[in-house]
C-alpha positions as CSV (number, residue, x, y, z in Angstrom):
1,M,-27.8,-0.8,-11.4
2,I,-25.1,0.4,-9.1
3,Y,-26.1,0.6,-5.4
4,S,-24.7,3.4,-3.3
5,F,-23.8,1.0,-0.5
6,D,-21.6,-1.0,-2.9
7,V,-19.8,2.2,-3.9
8,M,-19.4,3.3,-0.2
9,A,-18.1,-0.2,0.7
10,A,-15.5,0.0,-2.1
11,V,-14.4,3.4,-0.9
12,V,-14.1,2.1,2.7
13,V,-12.0,-0.8,1.5
14,M,-9.7,1.4,-0.5
15,V,-9.2,3.9,2.3
16,T,-8.5,1.0,4.6
17,G,-5.8,-0.2,2.3
18,F,-4.2,3.3,1.9
19,S,-4.3,3.9,5.6
20,T,-2.7,0.5,6.2
21,S,0.2,1.4,3.9
22,W,0.6,4.8,5.5
23,V,0.7,3.3,9.0
24,G,3.1,0.6,7.8
25,V,5.5,3.1,6.4
26,E,5.5,5.1,9.5
27,L,6.0,2.1,11.7
28,V,9.0,0.8,9.8
29,R,10.5,4.3,9.7
30,L,10.2,4.4,13.5
31,A,11.9,1.0,13.6
32,G,14.8,2.4,11.7
33,W,14.1,1.2,8.1
34,R,15.9,3.1,5.3
35,E,15.5,2.6,1.6
36,P,18.0,0.0,0.3
37,S,21.1,1.2,-1.4
38,G,22.0,0.3,-5.0
39,A,24.2,-2.6,-3.9
40,R,22.7,-6.1,-3.9
41,Q,22.0,-7.2,-0.4
42,T,21.8,-10.8,0.6
43,G,20.3,-11.9,3.8
44,H,18.5,-14.5,5.8
45,P,15.5,-16.0,4.0
46,G,13.3,-14.8,6.9
47,R,14.5,-11.2,6.4
48,M,13.8,-11.5,2.6
49,L,10.3,-12.7,3.4
50,A,9.7,-9.9,5.8
51,E,10.9,-7.4,3.2
52,L,8.5,-8.9,0.6
53,V,5.6,-8.7,3.0
54,L,6.6,-5.1,3.9
55,A,6.7,-4.2,0.2
56,A,3.3,-5.7,-0.3
57,V,1.8,-3.7,2.5
58,I,3.4,-0.3,1.8
59,G,3.4,-0.5,-2.0
60,P,0.4,1.9,-2.7
61,R,2.0,4.7,-0.7
62,L,5.4,4.2,-2.3
63,L,3.7,4.3,-5.8
64,L,1.9,7.5,-5.0
65,T,4.7,9.4,-3.4
66,N,7.5,8.4,-5.7
67,G,5.2,8.8,-8.7
68,F,4.3,12.3,-7.6
69,K,7.9,13.3,-6.9
70,N,8.9,12.0,-10.3
71,W,6.0,13.8,-12.0
72,R,6.9,17.1,-10.3
73,G,10.5,16.5,-11.4
74,G,9.5,16.0,-15.0
75,L,10.6,12.3,-15.2
76,V,7.1,10.9,-15.5
77,S,4.3,12.2,-17.8
78,L,0.9,13.0,-16.4
79,P,-0.9,10.1,-18.1
80,L,1.7,7.7,-16.7
81,Y,1.2,9.2,-13.2
82,M,-2.6,8.7,-13.6
83,V,-1.9,5.0,-14.4
84,L,0.3,4.7,-11.3
85,T,-2.5,6.3,-9.3
86,L,-5.0,3.7,-10.6
87,V,-2.6,0.8,-9.9
88,A,-2.1,2.2,-6.4
89,A,-5.9,2.4,-5.9
90,G,-6.4,-1.2,-7.0
91,W,-3.5,-2.4,-4.9
92,S,-4.9,-0.6,-1.8
93,V,-8.3,-2.3,-2.5
94,C,-6.6,-5.7,-2.5
95,S,-4.7,-5.0,0.7
96,G,-7.8,-3.3,2.3
97,I,-9.8,-6.5,1.7
98,I,-7.1,-8.6,3.4
99,V,-6.9,-6.2,6.4
100,L,-10.7,-6.2,6.8
101,E,-11.0,-9.9,6.4
102,M,-8.4,-10.4,9.1
103,A,-10.3,-8.1,11.4
104,F,-13.5,-9.9,10.8
105,A,-11.8,-13.3,11.2
106,S,-10.3,-12.2,14.5
107,G,-13.8,-11.5,16.0
108,Y,-13.1,-7.8,16.5
109,F,-16.4,-6.8,14.8
110,L,-18.5,-9.5,16.6
111,T,-18.7,-7.7,19.9
């Protein structure tokens, strides 16, 4: 039996993940981030770690927007875009769980 509260909790977690990725993209754009060029860029290991964390946070939004743009341009079929959407939803659930767990661990919800 599926409980409605479980479904609502899953939706809240997914929306939290999507909103985290949207906020992350806007923050790094305000900071001056641009998409990397085709040339291989080498850098400090700290910068590479920061870019990896950034990609993990903003991945769902990039999947949705780039997939939609490519679907509208005819480069991606509709079934493949649906798969990309499901992957983005699953990814946002994973990042939403991490964000909510960090919020609970910080004591924000204990007041």
